C-alpha positions in Angstrom: -1.6 -43.0 -43.3 1.8 -40.2 -43.1 -0.7 -37.7 -44.3 -3.2 -38.5 -41.8 -0.4 -38.7 -39.2 0.5 -35.2 -40.1 -3.1 -34.0 -39.8 -3.5 -35.5 -36.5 -0.5 -34.1 -35.2 -1.3 -30.4 -36.2 -4.8 -30.6 -35.0 -3.3 -31.5 -31.4 -0.6 -28.8 -31.6 -3.6 -26.4 -32.3 -5.5 -27.4 -29.7 -2.2 -27.2 -27.1 -1.8 -23.9 -28.5 -5.5 -22.4 -27.8 -5.5 -23.8 -24.4 -2.2 -21.8 -23.6 -2.6 -19.4 -20.4 -3.7 -16.3 -21.4 -2.1 -13.2 -20.6 -2.9 -11.3 -17.3 0.1 -8.4 -17.9 -1.1 -4.7 -17.6 -2.9 -2.4 -15.2 -5.7 -3.5 -13.0 -7.9 -1.7 -11.0 -8.4 -3.5 -8.0 -9.9 -3.6 -4.7 -9.9 -5.7 -1.2 -12.3 -5.4 1.4 -10.6 -4.5 4.7 -11.8 -5.8 8.6 -13.8 -2.5 8.7 -15.8 -3.9 5.8 -14.8 -0.9 3.4 -13.6 -1.5 -0.1 -10.4 0.3 -0.6 -9.8 0.7 -4.1 -6.0 0.7 -5.7 -4.1 -0.1 -8.3 -2.2 -3.9 -9.4 0.1 -4.3 -11.6 1.0 -7.9 -13.1 3.9 -8.6 -15.4 6.2 -11.5 -15.7 5.1 -14.3 -17.8 1.7 -16.3 -18.2 3.2 -19.1 -16.4 5.0 -17.1 -13.6 3.3 -13.9 -13.3 4.7 -11.0 -10.9 2.3 -8.6 -9.0 2.9 -5.2 -7.6 0.7 -3.2 -5.3 0.9 0.7 -6.7 -0.1 3.6 -4.5 1.7 6.8 -6.1 5.2 6.4 -6.2 5.3 3.9 -4.0 5.3 0.0 -5.1 5.5 -3.0 -3.4 6.7 -6.0 -5.7 5.9 -9.9 -5.2 8.6 -12.4 -4.7 6.9 -15.2 -7.0 4.1 -16.3 -9.0 1.9 -19.0 -10.8 -1.2 -19.1 -13.2 -2.4 -22.7 -13.6 -6.0 -23.8 -14.5 -7.3 -20.2 -14.4 -6.0 -19.8 -10.7 -3.4 -16.9 -10.2 -1.2 -16.9 -7.4 1.2 -14.3 -6.4 3.2 -14.1 -3.3 4.6 -11.7 -1.1 6.9 -13.3 1.0 8.1 -10.0 2.9 4.5 -10.0 4.4 4.0 -13.8 4.6 0.6 -13.2 2.3 -0.5 -14.1 -1.3 -3.1 -12.8 -3.9 -5.2 -16.1 -4.9 -7.8 -15.6 -7.4 -9.6 -16.9 -10.4 -10.2 -15.4 -14.0 -13.7 -15.3 -14.7 -13.8 -13.9 -18.0 -12.4 -10.2 -17.8 -12.6 -10.1 -13.5 -9.9 -11.6 -11.3 -11.9 -12.8 -8.0 -10.8 -14.2 -4.6 -8.6 -13.1 -1.6 -5.5 -11.8 -0.3 -4.5 -14.2 2.1 -2.5 -12.9 4.8 -1.5 -16.7 6.2 -0.8 -16.3 10.3 -1.7 -12.5 10.4 -5.2 -12.5 10.6 -8.2 -13.0 8.5 -7.9 -13.1 4.6 -9.4 -10.1 2.6 -11.7 -10.3 -0.3 -10.0 -9.2 -3.5 -11.7 -8.3 -6.9 -9.9 -7.0 -9.7 -10.6 -6.2 -13.4 -8.3 -4.5 -16.4 -8.2 -0.7 -15.6 -9.9 1.7 -18.2 -9.5 5.0 -18.8 -12.0 7.0 -17.0 -12.9 10.6 -17.0 -12.1 13.2 -14.6 -13.7 16.3 -13.5 -11.8 19.1 -15.5 -12.3 21.7 -12.7 -12.1 19.7 -9.4 -11.7 21.5 -5.8 -8.0 23.0 -5.2 -7.3 21.0 -1.8 -3.5 20.8 -1.9 -1.5 21.5 1.0 -1.3 21.0 5.0 -4.3 20.5 7.1 -5.0 19.3 10.6 -7.6 16.9 11.7 -8.4 17.8 15.2 -9.1 14.3 17.6 -10.5 15.7 20.6 -11.6 12.2 21.5 -8.6 11.0 21.5 -6.0 10.5 24.6 -2.5 10.6 23.3 -3.1 13.3 20.3 -5.2 16.4 19.9 -4.7 16.2 15.9 -3.3 14.6 13.0 -1.5 16.0 10.1 -3.0 15.6 6.9 -0.6 15.9 3.7 -2.1 16.6 0.4 -0.6 16.9 -3.1 -2.6 17.8 -6.2 -1.9 17.9 -10.0 -5.6 18.5 -11.7 -7.6 15.9 -10.8 -5.3 13.5 -9.7 -4.7 13.1 -5.7 -2.1 11.7 -3.3 -2.2 12.2 0.6 -1.4 10.5 3.8 -2.5 11.4 7.3 0.5 11.4 10.1 -0.1 9.9 13.4 2.6 10.3 16.2 2.7 6.4 16.0 3.0 6.4 11.8 1.1 7.3 9.1 -1.4 5.7 6.4 1.1 5.6 3.4 0.1 7.1 0.4 -3.5 7.7 -0.4 -4.4 8.4 -4.1 -7.5 8.9 -6.0 -8.9 11.3 -8.4 -11.8 13.7 -8.5 -14.8 11.8 -10.6 -18.5 13.2 -10.5 -17.7 15.8 -8.1 -16.5 13.1 -5.8 -12.8 12.0 -4.4 -12.1 8.8 -2.9 -8.5 8.1 -1.7 -7.8 4.5 -1.5 -4.1 3.0 -0.2 -3.0 -0.7 0.0 0.3 -2.0 -0.3 -0.1 -5.4 1.3 -0.6 -4.0 4.8 -2.8 -1.1 6.3 -5.5 -0.9 3.9 -7.5 2.2 4.3 -10.3 4.0 2.2 -10.9 8.0 2.5 -13.8 9.9 1.0 -13.1 13.6 0.7 -15.5 16.3 0.4 -14.4 19.8 0.1 -17.1 22.2 2.2 -17.9 25.7 1.0 -16.5 27.2 4.8 -13.0 26.0 3.3 -12.9 22.6 5.6 -12.9 19.0 4.5 -15.3 16.0 5.7 -13.6 12.9 5.8 -15.0 9.5 5.9 -12.6 6.8 6.6 -13.4 3.4 5.8 -17.0 4.2 5.2 -17.8 4.9 8.9 -15.7 7.4 10.9 -16.0 11.0 10.0 -13.2 13.6 10.7 -12.8 17.2 9.8 -9.9 18.8 8.2 -8.7 22.6 8.2 -5.8 23.9 6.6 -3.1 24.5 9.1 -3.6 28.5 8.9 -7.2 28.3 9.7 -7.9 29.9 12.9 -10.5 26.9 13.7 -7.2 24.3 13.8 -5.2 26.7 16.3 -6.1 24.9 19.5 -5.2 21.3 17.8 -1.7 20.8 18.3 0.1 17.8 16.0 3.0 16.2 18.3 6.3 16.0 16.8 7.0 12.3 16.6 10.9 12.9 17.3 9.9 14.6 20.4 7.7 11.4 21.7 10.1 8.8 22.3 13.6 9.4 23.7 16.7 8.0 26.1 16.9 8.4 29.6 20.6 9.6 28.9 21.7 10.7 25.2 25.3 10.3 26.3 25.3 7.2 27.5 26.5 4.5 24.8 24.0 2.4 23.4 25.1 -1.5 24.4 23.6 -3.9 22.3 24.7 -7.7 21.8 22.6 -9.9 19.1 23.1 -12.8 16.9 23.7 -12.5 13.3 21.8 -14.5 10.4 24.6 -17.0 10.9 23.8 -17.3 15.0 27.2 -15.2 15.5 26.9 -13.0 18.1 27.7 -9.2 17.2 27.9 -6.6 19.6 27.8 -2.5 18.9 31.5 -2.5 21.0 33.3 -5.0 18.3 36.2 -3.6 17.0 35.0 -3.2 13.5 32.6 -0.5 14.5 35.0 1.6 16.4 35.1 5.1 14.8 32.5 4.1 12.7 28.8 5.6 12.2 26.4 3.3 13.1 22.3 3.2 12.5 20.4 0.7 14.8 16.8 0.0 13.3 14.4 -2.2 15.0 12.2 -3.6 11.9 9.9 -6.3 11.2 9.1 -8.1 7.8 5.4 -7.5 8.7 5.8 -3.7 9.4 4.8 -1.5 6.4 6.3 1.6 8.1 9.8 -0.4 8.0 9.2 -1.2 4.2 8.8 2.7 3.6 12.1 3.5 5.5 14.3 0.9 3.9 15.4 2.8 0.5 16.5 6.0 2.7 18.4 3.4 4.5 20.2 2.3 1.0 20.5 5.6 0.0 22.6 6.6 3.2 
């Protein structure tokens, strides 16, 4: 009986081990479908432990990390409390399929990811690094946007700067003569297809349906398209007047800019929101200051 009991116990332990959650750690080629019905590619990194995974949206040097996660019975849940959102997906073979749930912030985005594989890149891609103007003749407030491109071989990172903010870092690589850039950091998802034309301009297709043309800032064809300086758009009526503000702190205690503890000190007043991607972008600069 003792021998038989040992065999039974060993069998149960072996079966239990075989049912342990598989490791999802590593890089994943992910994509969501945004509200414009465009598939937006991005890099998603899973870390942590099998039972308590972490997730990070990667866009070039930008990283947005999760706050908590779980993986039970084949279902992955990774929470991004800073956005009040979460990735919910099931593991089907080698593919994660599910949604990016934005809770109260709008409809969910379909989500899919598969383990990242090394794919060949074009050995001699077009050289598009530099600053470009995107004329916007139909826009009421702006005549042009600034398109900033950085390139290392076939790898490209870029951003479109508008007067009300930027797109975040768009990343991608030239493959088979095509360049598809994507950005998703938990907010402002965007897909941008870039085609270099023989005349030196760029054809841009935003989210699969909105065309744009970009010209280098030195190109005469862009001379009439002025890019607004965001620092000159918003200003105070009287720059010499002191700013007056009183607001409760996290404990409910009123704090005023005129409080004695602030006298003689440089103050930074930042109006921010957890849901605001540009606010997340600026936070590291405040930390440095």
